[in-house]
C-alpha positions as CSV (number, residue, x, y, z in Angstrom):
1,M,0.0,0.0,0.0
2,N,1.3,3.5,-0.9
3,M,1.6,5.4,2.4
4,K,2.5,8.7,0.8
5,L,-1.0,9.8,-0.1
6,P,-2.5,9.3,3.4
7,L,0.5,11.1,4.9
8,L,0.2,13.9,2.4
9,L,-3.5,14.2,3.1
10,F,-2.9,14.2,6.9
11,G,-0.2,16.8,6.5
12,S,-2.5,19.0,4.4
13,L,-5.3,18.7,7.0
14,L,-2.8,19.4,9.8
15,F,-1.5,22.5,7.9
16,V,-5.1,23.8,7.4
17,A,-6.1,23.1,11.0
18,T,-2.9,24.9,12.2
19,Q,-3.5,27.8,10.0
20,S,-7.1,28.0,11.2
21,C,-6.0,27.9,14.8
22,N,-3.3,30.5,14.2
23,E,-5.8,32.8,12.4
24,K,-8.3,32.4,15.2
25,A,-5.7,33.1,17.9
26,L,-4.6,36.2,15.9
27,S,-8.2,37.3,15.5
28,Q,-8.8,36.8,19.2
29,T,-5.6,38.7,20.1
30,E,-6.6,41.6,17.9
31,T,-10.1,41.6,19.3
32,T,-8.9,41.4,22.9
33,S,-6.4,44.3,22.1
34,A,-9.2,46.3,20.6
35,E,-11.5,45.7,23.5
36,V,-9.0,46.7,26.2
37,H,-10.1,50.0,27.7
38,Y,-8.7,51.6,30.9
39,E,-11.1,53.5,33.2
40,A,-9.9,56.6,35.0
41,N,-9.5,54.8,38.4
42,W,-6.4,53.3,39.9
43,D,-7.8,49.8,40.1
44,S,-8.4,49.7,36.4
45,L,-5.2,51.4,35.5
46,A,-3.1,49.0,37.6
47,N,-3.8,46.3,35.0
48,Y,-1.4,48.1,32.6
49,E,2.2,46.9,32.8
50,E,4.0,50.0,34.1
51,T,7.5,48.9,33.2
52,A,8.0,48.6,29.4
53,E,10.6,46.0,28.3
54,W,12.2,48.5,26.0
55,F,12.8,50.8,28.9
56,K,14.4,48.0,31.0
57,D,16.7,47.3,28.1
58,A,17.5,50.9,27.1
59,K,19.1,52.1,30.4
60,F,20.4,55.4,29.1
61,G,18.6,58.5,27.7
62,I,19.1,62.2,27.2
63,Y,16.8,65.2,27.4
64,A,17.1,69.0,27.4
65,H,15.9,71.8,29.6
66,W,15.4,74.5,27.0
67,G,12.9,77.2,26.3
68,V,12.2,80.8,27.4
69,L,14.0,80.0,30.7
70,S,17.2,79.8,28.7
71,V,17.2,83.4,27.6
72,P,18.5,85.1,30.8
73,A,21.4,82.6,31.0
74,Y,22.0,83.6,34.6
75,A,22.0,81.8,38.0
76,N,19.9,78.7,37.2
77,D,16.6,77.4,35.9
78,W,14.7,79.1,38.8
79,Y,15.6,82.6,37.5
80,P,12.0,83.1,36.2
81,R,10.8,82.8,39.8
82,N,13.7,84.4,41.7
83,M,13.8,87.5,39.5
84,Y,10.5,88.5,41.3
85,I,11.9,88.2,44.8
86,V,13.1,91.7,45.8
87,G,16.6,91.7,47.1
88,S,17.6,88.3,45.5
89,D,20.7,88.0,43.4
90,E,18.5,87.4,40.4
91,Y,16.3,90.4,41.1
92,N,19.4,92.7,41.3
93,H,20.8,91.2,38.1
94,H,17.5,91.7,36.4
95,V,17.1,95.3,37.4
96,A,20.7,96.1,36.3
97,T,20.3,94.2,33.0
98,Y,16.7,94.6,31.9
99,G,15.0,97.0,34.4
100,K,12.6,96.5,37.1
101,P,10.6,93.2,36.8
102,S,7.4,95.1,37.4
103,E,8.1,96.8,34.0
104,F,10.1,94.1,32.2
105,G,8.6,90.8,33.3
106,Y,9.5,87.2,32.5
107,H,6.9,87.2,29.8
108,D,8.9,89.9,28.0
109,F,11.6,87.4,27.4
110,V,9.3,85.4,25.0
111,P,10.1,87.5,21.9
112,I,13.8,87.2,22.6
113,F,13.6,83.4,22.5
114,K,14.0,82.9,18.8
115,A,15.8,79.5,18.7
116,E,17.3,80.7,15.4
117,K,20.0,78.0,15.4
118,F,17.9,75.1,16.6
119,D,18.5,72.0,14.5
120,A,16.4,69.0,15.6
121,E,18.3,66.6,13.3
122,A,21.7,67.7,14.8
123,W,20.3,67.2,18.3
124,A,19.0,63.8,17.5
125,E,22.2,62.7,15.8
126,L,24.2,63.9,18.8
127,F,22.0,62.0,21.3
128,Q,22.2,58.9,19.2
129,Q,26.0,59.1,19.0
130,S,26.1,59.6,22.7
131,G,24.6,56.2,23.2
132,A,21.1,57.3,24.2
133,K,18.3,54.9,23.5
134,F,15.6,57.4,24.4
135,A,15.7,61.2,24.1
136,G,13.5,64.3,24.2
137,I,12.9,67.6,25.8
138,V,11.2,69.5,28.5
139,A,7.9,70.1,26.8
140,Q,6.7,72.4,29.6
141,H,8.7,73.7,32.6
142,H,7.4,75.5,35.7
143,D,7.0,78.7,33.7
144,G,4.1,77.2,31.8
145,W,5.7,77.8,28.4
146,S,4.8,75.1,25.8
147,N,7.5,74.0,23.4
148,W,4.9,72.7,20.9
149,D,2.0,73.7,18.7
150,S,-0.6,74.1,21.4
151,K,-4.2,75.1,20.6
152,N,-4.9,75.4,24.4
153,N,-1.9,77.4,25.7
154,P,-1.4,80.7,24.0
155,W,2.2,80.7,25.3
156,N,3.6,78.3,22.8
157,S,6.5,78.0,20.5
158,V,4.5,78.2,17.3
159,D,2.4,81.2,18.0
160,M,5.1,83.1,19.8
161,G,8.9,83.2,20.1
162,P,10.6,80.9,17.6
163,K,7.4,80.3,15.6
164,R,8.4,76.6,15.3
165,D,7.0,73.3,16.6
166,I,10.1,72.3,18.7
167,V,8.6,69.1,20.2
168,G,7.3,68.2,16.7
169,E,10.6,68.6,15.0
170,L,12.4,66.7,17.7
171,E,9.9,63.8,17.7
172,K,10.4,63.2,14.0
173,A,14.2,63.4,14.3
174,I,14.3,61.1,17.3
175,H,11.8,58.5,16.2
176,S,13.3,58.3,12.7
177,R,16.5,57.1,14.3
178,G,14.8,54.3,16.1
179,M,15.1,55.9,19.6
180,K,12.2,56.3,22.0
181,F,10.8,59.8,22.4
182,V,10.6,61.6,25.8
183,T,8.6,64.6,26.9
184,S,8.8,66.0,30.4
185,F,6.2,68.1,32.2
186,H,6.9,70.4,35.2
187,K,3.8,72.6,35.0
188,A,2.0,71.5,38.2
189,R,4.2,73.8,40.3
190,N,3.0,76.7,38.1
191,L,-0.4,76.9,39.7
192,Q,-0.5,79.8,42.2
193,I,-2.3,78.8,45.4
194,F,-1.3,81.6,47.8
195,Q,-3.0,84.7,46.3
196,N,-4.9,85.4,49.4
197,D,-2.1,84.7,51.9
198,S,0.8,87.1,51.8
199,S,2.6,85.1,54.5
200,K,3.1,82.3,51.9
201,W,3.8,84.3,48.7
202,L,7.4,83.1,48.8
203,D,6.4,79.4,49.4
204,D,7.9,77.7,46.3
205,T,5.0,75.2,46.1
206,S,3.9,77.9,43.7
207,Y,6.7,78.6,41.2
208,F,5.9,82.3,40.6
209,P,5.5,84.3,43.8
210,Y,2.3,86.3,43.9
211,N,2.9,90.0,44.4
212,P,0.4,92.8,43.7
213,E,3.2,95.0,42.4
214,M,4.5,92.4,39.9
215,P,3.1,90.8,36.7
216,T,2.7,87.6,38.7
217,S,-0.5,89.0,40.1
218,S,-1.8,90.2,36.7
219,E,-5.4,89.3,35.9
220,D,-5.0,90.1,32.2
221,S,-6.5,87.1,30.4
222,L,-3.2,86.3,28.6
223,V,-0.6,87.3,31.1
224,S,-2.3,85.5,34.0
225,I,-2.0,82.2,32.2
226,M,1.8,82.5,32.1
227,Y,2.0,83.1,35.8
228,G,-0.5,80.5,36.9
229,N,-2.7,83.2,38.4
230,I,-6.0,81.4,37.3
231,S,-8.6,79.3,39.0
232,K,-7.7,75.8,40.1
233,E,-10.5,74.4,37.9
234,K,-9.2,76.2,34.8
235,F,-5.6,75.1,35.6
236,Y,-6.6,71.5,36.0
237,Q,-8.4,71.5,32.7
238,N,-5.5,73.2,31.0
239,W,-3.0,70.7,32.4
240,L,-5.0,67.7,31.2
241,T,-5.8,69.2,27.8
242,E,-2.2,70.1,27.1
243,L,-0.9,66.7,28.0
244,N,-3.4,65.1,25.6
245,E,-2.3,67.5,22.9
246,V,1.3,66.1,23.2
247,I,0.1,62.5,23.4
248,N,-2.0,62.7,20.3
249,Q,0.2,64.9,18.3
250,Y,3.7,63.5,19.1
251,S,3.1,60.0,20.5
252,P,5.8,60.1,23.3
253,D,7.0,56.8,24.6
254,L,7.9,58.2,28.1
255,I,6.3,61.0,30.0
256,Y,8.3,62.3,32.9
257,F,6.8,64.4,35.7
258,D,8.6,66.8,38.0
259,S,7.2,67.2,41.6
260,K,4.1,68.9,42.9
261,L,1.6,66.7,41.2
262,S,0.1,66.6,44.7
263,K,-1.5,70.0,43.8
264,L,-3.7,68.1,41.3
265,P,-6.8,66.1,42.3
266,D,-6.6,62.3,41.8
267,S,-9.5,62.4,39.3
268,I,-7.5,64.6,36.9
269,K,-4.3,62.6,37.3
270,A,-6.2,59.3,36.8
271,Q,-7.9,60.7,33.7
272,F,-4.5,61.6,32.2
273,V,-3.2,58.1,32.9
274,A,-6.3,56.5,31.3
275,D,-6.0,58.7,28.2
276,Y,-2.3,57.8,27.8
277,F,-2.7,54.1,28.4
278,N,-5.8,53.9,26.1
279,Y,-3.8,55.8,23.4
280,A,-0.9,53.4,23.7
281,T,-3.1,50.4,23.6
282,K,-4.7,51.6,20.4
283,K,-1.3,52.2,18.9
284,G,0.1,48.9,20.0
285,K,3.0,50.5,21.9
286,Q,4.4,50.3,25.4
287,V,4.6,53.6,27.3
288,V,6.1,54.6,30.6
289,I,5.2,57.3,33.1
290,T,7.5,58.4,35.9
291,H,6.8,60.3,39.1
292,K,8.6,61.7,42.1
293,E,7.8,61.4,45.8
294,G,4.9,59.0,45.5
295,E,2.7,61.5,43.7
296,L,1.4,58.8,41.3
297,P,0.7,55.2,42.3
298,K,3.6,52.8,41.6
299,S,1.0,50.5,40.0
300,V,0.9,52.9,37.0
301,S,4.3,54.6,37.1
302,L,8.0,54.3,38.0
303,E,9.7,56.3,40.6
304,D,12.3,58.9,39.6
305,F,15.1,60.1,41.8
306,E,16.3,63.6,40.8
307,K,20.1,63.8,41.3
308,G,19.9,60.6,43.4
309,R,19.3,56.9,43.2
310,M,18.8,53.7,45.3
311,N,21.6,52.5,47.5
312,K,20.7,48.8,46.9
313,K,19.5,46.4,44.2
314,T,15.7,46.6,43.9
315,E,13.0,44.5,42.4
316,E,11.2,47.6,41.1
317,F,12.7,49.3,38.1
318,W,13.3,53.1,38.5
319,L,14.8,56.2,36.9
320,T,17.4,58.8,37.9
321,D,17.4,62.1,36.1
322,E,20.8,63.8,36.4
323,T,22.3,66.7,34.5
324,V,25.6,67.1,32.7
325,S,25.9,70.5,34.4
326,I,26.6,71.7,37.9
327,G,24.3,74.2,39.5
328,S,21.6,74.6,36.9
329,W,19.5,72.5,34.6
330,S,19.1,75.2,32.0
331,Y,22.0,77.1,30.3
332,T,23.9,79.8,32.1
333,N,26.9,81.8,31.0
334,D,29.1,80.3,33.7
335,L,27.7,76.8,33.6
336,G,29.9,74.2,35.4
337,L,30.1,70.7,34.0
338,K,30.6,67.2,35.3
339,T,33.1,64.9,33.6
340,A,32.2,62.0,31.3
341,N,34.0,59.7,33.8
342,E,31.8,60.8,36.6
343,I,28.6,60.3,34.6
344,I,29.7,56.8,33.3
345,D,30.4,55.7,36.9
346,V,26.9,56.9,38.0
347,L,25.4,55.1,35.0
348,A,27.1,51.8,35.9
349,D,26.0,52.2,39.6
350,I,22.4,52.9,38.6
351,V,22.1,50.0,36.1
352,S,23.6,47.5,38.6
353,K,20.8,48.3,41.0
354,N,17.9,48.0,38.5
355,G,17.6,51.6,37.3
356,A,18.0,53.8,34.2
357,L,19.7,57.2,33.7
358,M,18.2,60.1,31.9
359,L,20.9,62.8,31.5
360,N,20.0,66.4,30.9
361,V,21.8,68.8,28.6
362,S,21.5,72.6,28.6
363,P,21.3,74.3,25.2
364,M,21.7,78.0,24.7
365,A,18.7,80.1,23.9
366,N,19.6,80.1,20.2
367,G,19.3,76.3,20.1
368,V,23.0,75.4,20.1
369,I,24.3,72.8,22.5
370,P,27.7,74.1,23.6
371,E,30.7,72.3,22.4
372,N,32.0,71.4,25.9
373,Q,28.7,69.6,26.6
374,Q,28.9,67.9,23.2
375,A,32.4,66.7,24.0
376,I,31.2,65.1,27.2
377,L,28.4,63.3,25.4
378,G,30.9,62.2,22.8
379,E,33.1,60.6,25.4
380,I,30.1,58.8,26.9
381,G,29.2,57.6,23.4
382,D,32.7,56.3,22.7
383,W,32.7,54.4,26.0
384,L,29.4,52.9,25.3
385,K,30.4,51.8,21.8
386,V,33.1,49.6,23.5
387,N,31.3,48.7,26.7
388,G,27.6,49.0,25.9
389,E,26.9,45.3,26.1
390,A,27.5,45.6,29.9
391,I,24.7,48.2,30.0
392,Y,22.1,47.7,27.3
393,G,19.7,44.8,27.8
394,T,21.3,43.7,31.0
395,R,19.7,42.7,34.3
396,T,20.9,42.8,37.9
397,W,23.1,40.0,39.2
398,E,23.3,38.4,42.6
399,V,24.8,41.5,44.1
400,F,25.0,45.0,42.6
401,G,28.6,45.6,43.5
402,E,31.5,45.8,46.0
403,G,34.2,48.3,47.0
404,P,35.0,50.9,49.6
405,T,32.8,53.8,48.3
406,K,29.5,53.6,50.1
407,Q,26.2,55.3,49.3
408,E,24.7,55.7,52.8
409,K,21.1,56.3,51.8
410,S,18.6,56.2,48.9
411,G,16.7,59.2,47.6
412,M,17.0,62.4,45.7
413,F,19.7,65.2,45.7
414,L,22.5,63.0,47.0
415,A,26.1,64.2,47.4
416,Q,28.3,63.3,44.5
417,L,30.5,60.3,45.2
418,S,34.0,59.8,43.8
419,Y,34.4,56.2,42.7
420,T,37.8,54.4,42.3
421,E,39.3,51.4,40.7
422,K,38.5,49.5,43.9
423,D,34.7,49.9,43.2
424,I,33.1,47.3,41.1
425,R,29.5,47.1,39.7
426,Y,27.9,43.9,38.3
427,T,25.3,43.3,35.6
428,K,24.4,40.1,33.7
429,K,23.0,38.9,30.4
430,G,22.4,35.3,29.8
431,N,25.4,33.2,31.0
432,V,27.6,36.3,31.2
433,V,28.4,38.5,34.2
434,Y,29.9,41.9,33.6
435,A,32.2,43.3,36.3
436,I,32.5,47.1,35.7
437,I,35.6,48.4,37.4
438,L,35.1,52.1,38.0
439,G,38.7,53.1,37.1
440,W,41.9,51.6,35.6
441,P,43.6,49.4,38.2
442,G,47.0,49.5,36.4
443,E,49.0,47.4,34.1
444,H,49.6,43.8,35.4
445,E,47.7,44.7,38.5
446,E,45.7,41.9,40.2
447,V,42.0,42.6,40.8
448,Q,40.0,40.5,43.2
449,L,36.3,40.1,42.8
450,S,35.0,38.9,46.2
451,A,31.5,38.4,44.8
452,L,32.8,35.6,42.6
453,S,34.6,33.5,45.2
454,S,34.8,29.8,44.7
455,E,32.4,29.3,47.6
456,K,29.9,31.8,46.1
457,M,30.1,30.1,42.7
458,A,29.6,26.7,44.2
459,S,26.4,28.0,45.9
460,L,25.2,29.1,42.5
461,S,26.3,25.7,40.9
462,Q,28.3,27.6,38.4
463,K,31.9,28.1,37.4
464,V,33.9,30.7,35.6
465,E,34.8,29.4,32.1
466,G,36.5,32.4,30.7
467,I,37.2,36.1,31.1
468,S,37.9,38.9,28.6
469,I,38.2,42.6,28.9
470,L,36.0,44.7,26.5
471,G,38.3,46.8,24.3
472,S,41.4,44.6,24.8
473,E,42.6,41.7,22.7
474,E,45.0,40.4,25.4
475,A,44.4,37.0,27.0
476,I,43.3,37.4,30.6
477,E,44.7,35.3,33.4
478,F,42.4,34.4,36.3
479,K,42.1,32.0,39.1
480,S,39.2,31.1,41.5
481,T,40.0,31.2,45.2
482,Q,38.0,31.1,48.5
483,S,38.4,34.9,48.9
484,G,37.4,35.8,45.4
485,L,38.1,35.6,41.6
486,S,41.6,36.9,41.0
487,V,42.0,38.6,37.6
488,M,45.3,39.9,36.2
489,M,45.0,43.1,34.3
490,P,46.6,43.3,30.8
491,S,50.0,44.8,30.0
492,Q,48.4,47.9,28.2
493,K,46.0,50.3,29.7
494,V,42.5,49.8,28.3
495,D,40.8,53.1,29.4
496,D,41.2,55.9,31.8
497,K,37.5,55.5,32.6
498,A,35.6,52.4,33.8
499,I,36.7,49.0,32.2
500,V,34.5,45.9,31.8
501,L,35.4,42.3,32.6
502,K,33.2,39.9,30.6
503,I,32.9,36.8,32.7
504,K,31.5,33.7,31.0
505,L,29.8,31.3,33.4
506,G,29.0,27.6,32.9
507,D,27.3,25.0,35.0
508,K,29.5,23.4,37.6
509,I,30.0,19.6,37.2
510,F,30.1,17.7,40.5
């Protein structure tokens, strides 16, 4: 009997059945996806996965504090507020340079903000070459200025100032390079809540201090919007409407919030989250929201630590936003800068503990990112080209690190630490552990990794099969001891910055 025909018939029937099942599954998936809808309450919103896989893989991003606040180029990004505090350094500078703020107010800087040299493609190219996997801009700072084509906020970059859609131009340039797009919002602090209490006018919960003798108290229908001197109800609606403009016009992948969201009612915040999650679901994309100080539930957002981080490895993923500069987030004429080495060390420390770093740059008002900032980003990018596999797509290992430099607490605004070649941070990917040594130990120097002692590896039922150093072609000598894994450095310096040991592990045979 010829068995080929029944087998062919069976194969054909199996193929048809499989195709039918696959099509049904696909149809069900599409239907389920189309039917998913999040209600504006925290229980419903908690069903969304708040940590996108792309974000856990990306690890490093860049954004920019830039807008009208960049025009004065003096003191720091709180100049718009402090220029209205009589007797402050900013007030005295303002009077000497522009005149009394009662006559030349912050809103008078808007026509000066021309952004005449802004090049979104150049920014995006710089960010990509720096190794960033997500990038963007402050869409709206405490001053309430909108860097996009807003139909709701008259103080926007298309109708005033540059007469350009800054967010729109950046979104196209960043998304076209395969990076994720970030917009940050700091507007909640803009709402003035102390108009009727002169004892609290200088409380910085409200960004602009109310003063009857200053434009900050203006009831002019246009000027009052800039200074947040409007009703709470109107402010809440503006906040929500403007966020939805950005979501629907520019499809951001990550929305970052600065503090003072506590000034907004839960109903408004929940409506925003529902709008964003429903938009993302419809578009088939994963989005991320970050918050500070518990002002959004962790079930819908990730915690951000401004100029800080955790001091231990965590189960929850989180974000640190840090700036390349010292003393100001926005550009000033005497802006101090960190070194690339310092930033790389912080990045390694953050990633080893289950976080990501979003680094701020400070462009000048004309749209140019100064060369000294570009040089730092270039150094970071060069380091990541060699060592990026120890950062991107990695996860935490058994311990985050070892070494003498200790971070005493978790939180925001931490003192800067100076790491040395004695400090080591660990990440992992598959059967590889990366040991990031935060400095060059020296040629032919022996480095001991206590976390990979023979006892520890036995407890993990693993053994070290081989070690290489990223960026070096020399064979690496190593031996496993009870006190740690001893590794001999190569004969030639690999880098002045952090170096990475790539440690391949295998199963231990008993």
